[in-house]
Short mmCIF file of the C-alpha atoms (twelve columns), coordinates in Angstrom:
data_MODEL
# 
_entry.id   MODEL 
# 
loop_
_atom_site.group_PDB 
_atom_site.id 
_atom_site.type_symbol 
_atom_site.label_atom_id 
_atom_site.label_alt_id 
_atom_site.label_comp_id 
_atom_site.label_asym_id 
_atom_site.label_seq_id 
_atom_site.Cartn_x 
_atom_site.Cartn_y 
_atom_site.Cartn_z 
_atom_site.pdbx_PDB_model_num 
ATOM 1  C CA . MET A 1  175.926 50.205 -44.829 1 
ATOM 2  C CA . GLY A 2  179.255 51.374 -46.198 1 
ATOM 3  C CA . ASP A 3  177.728 54.391 -47.935 1 
ATOM 4  C CA . LEU A 4  176.553 55.767 -44.677 1 
ATOM 5  C CA . LYS A 5  179.876 55.339 -43.013 1 
ATOM 6  C CA . ASP A 6  181.515 57.041 -46.007 1 
ATOM 7  C CA . ASP A 7  179.063 59.960 -45.760 1 
ATOM 8  C CA . TYR A 8  179.658 60.456 -42.071 1 
ATOM 9  C CA . ALA A 9  183.347 60.418 -42.581 1 
ATOM 10 C CA . ALA A 10 183.062 63.106 -45.265 1 
ATOM 11 C CA . ILE A 11 180.880 65.160 -43.004 1 
ATOM 12 C CA . LYS A 12 183.261 64.899 -40.153 1 
ATOM 13 C CA . GLU A 13 186.222 65.866 -42.312 1 
ATOM 14 C CA . TYR A 14 184.222 68.850 -43.707 1 
ATOM 15 C CA . TRP A 15 183.440 70.207 -40.201 1 
ATOM 16 C CA . LYS A 16 187.147 69.668 -39.167 1 
ATOM 17 C CA . GLU A 17 188.175 71.732 -42.022 1 
ATOM 18 C CA . LYS A 18 185.586 74.331 -41.458 1 
ATOM 19 C CA . LYS A 19 186.556 74.866 -37.925 1 
ATOM 20 C CA . ALA A 20 190.277 75.162 -38.812 1 
ATOM 21 C CA . SER A 21 189.382 77.806 -41.366 1 
ATOM 22 C CA . ASN A 22 187.115 79.768 -38.955 1 
ATOM 23 C CA . LEU A 23 190.000 79.854 -36.489 1 
ATOM 24 C CA . ASP A 24 192.514 81.015 -39.093 1 
ATOM 25 C CA . LYS A 25 190.221 83.700 -40.491 1 
ATOM 26 C CA . SER A 26 189.085 84.942 -37.065 1 
ATOM 27 C CA . LYS A 27 192.580 85.437 -35.963 1 
ATOM 28 C CA . LYS A 28 193.613 87.123 -39.187 1 
ATOM 29 C CA . ILE A 29 190.629 89.631 -38.712 1 
ATOM 30 C CA . LEU A 30 191.401 90.392 -35.122 1 
ATOM 31 C CA . ASN A 31 195.157 90.876 -35.924 1 
ATOM 32 C CA . GLU A 32 194.355 93.085 -39.005 1 
ATOM 33 C CA . LEU A 33 192.244 95.246 -36.776 1 
ATOM 34 C CA . GLY A 34 194.863 95.493 -34.248 1 
ATOM 35 C CA . PHE A 35 193.157 93.611 -31.453 1 
ATOM 36 C CA . LYS A 36 195.508 92.022 -28.818 1 
ATOM 37 C CA . TYR A 37 194.525 88.712 -27.459 1 
ATOM 38 C CA . LYS A 38 195.946 85.925 -25.328 1 
ATOM 39 C CA . GLU A 39 195.872 82.267 -26.600 1 
ATOM 40 C CA . PHE A 40 194.909 79.307 -24.576 1 
ATOM 41 C CA . ASN A 41 194.700 75.577 -25.450 1 
ATOM 42 C CA . GLY A 42 196.989 76.034 -28.533 1 
ATOM 43 C CA . GLY A 43 195.029 78.910 -29.837 1 
ATOM 44 C CA . ILE A 44 191.569 77.307 -29.701 1 
ATOM 45 C CA . HIS A 45 190.532 79.593 -26.886 1 
ATOM 46 C CA . LEU A 46 191.295 83.304 -26.908 1 
ATOM 47 C CA . LYS A 47 190.809 86.144 -24.322 1 
ATOM 48 C CA . VAL A 48 190.243 89.319 -26.239 1 
ATOM 49 C CA . LYS A 49 189.873 92.520 -23.869 1 
ATOM 50 C CA . GLY A 50 188.405 90.302 -21.200 1 
ATOM 51 C CA . VAL A 51 186.041 88.387 -23.407 1 
ATOM 52 C CA . ASP A 52 186.274 84.718 -23.942 1 
ATOM 53 C CA . PHE A 53 186.337 83.718 -27.643 1 
ATOM 54 C CA . TRP A 54 186.463 80.309 -29.394 1 
ATOM 55 C CA . PRO A 55 187.319 81.242 -32.986 1 
ATOM 56 C CA . SER A 56 186.691 77.609 -34.421 1 
ATOM 57 C CA . THR A 57 183.090 77.884 -33.578 1 
ATOM 58 C CA . GLY A 58 182.754 81.829 -33.289 1 
ATOM 59 C CA . LYS A 59 181.289 81.621 -29.724 1 
ATOM 60 C CA . TRP A 60 182.179 84.270 -27.353 1 
ATOM 61 C CA . ILE A 61 181.111 85.001 -23.693 1 
ATOM 62 C CA . ASP A 62 181.435 88.262 -21.815 1 
ATOM 63 C CA . GLY A 63 179.956 87.597 -18.383 1 
ATOM 64 C CA . LYS A 64 176.324 86.838 -18.910 1 
ATOM 65 C CA . LYS A 65 176.287 88.279 -22.377 1 
ATOM 66 C CA . HIS A 66 177.217 85.762 -25.106 1 
ATOM 67 C CA . GLY A 67 177.113 85.522 -28.907 1 
ATOM 68 C CA . ARG A 68 178.611 84.164 -32.047 1 
ATOM 69 C CA . GLY A 69 180.826 85.547 -34.781 1 
ATOM 70 C CA . VAL A 70 183.902 87.525 -34.786 1 
ATOM 71 C CA . PHE A 71 182.311 90.623 -36.013 1 
ATOM 72 C CA . ASN A 72 179.861 90.495 -33.246 1 
ATOM 73 C CA . LEU A 73 182.610 89.969 -30.890 1 
ATOM 74 C CA . ILE A 74 184.229 93.061 -32.253 1 
ATOM 75 C CA . LYS A 75 181.039 95.103 -31.756 1 
ATOM 76 C CA . ARG A 76 180.815 93.901 -28.231 1 
ATOM 77 C CA . ILE A 77 184.383 94.868 -27.482 1 
ATOM 78 C CA . LYS A 78 183.868 98.319 -28.957 1 
ATOM 79 C CA . LYS A 79 180.645 98.754 -26.916 1 
ATOM 80 C CA . ILE A 80 182.304 97.894 -23.654 1 
ATOM 81 C CA . GLY A 81 185.331 99.891 -24.364 1 
# 
C-alpha cells in the first residue's frame, strides 16, 4: 500500500509545480506583451481588461464566454478591444 501512497504524493507534487510554472509563465507573457492586470488572492486570480483569469489553471471568464489558456485569453481581449 505504501507504493500507492508514494505515487499519489509524487502526482500531487507534480501538479503543484505545474500550476506554479503556469502562473509564472502566464504572467511573464502578459507582461512582455504589455497587458496590464490587477492581482487578487496573491496573484492567483487576475483581472485583465475586465476578464477574470486564473493563470495557474489557464481558465478565463468574460461574462458568459469562457475558455482556457493565456493565448486564447489574449485573442479574446484583442477581439473585445
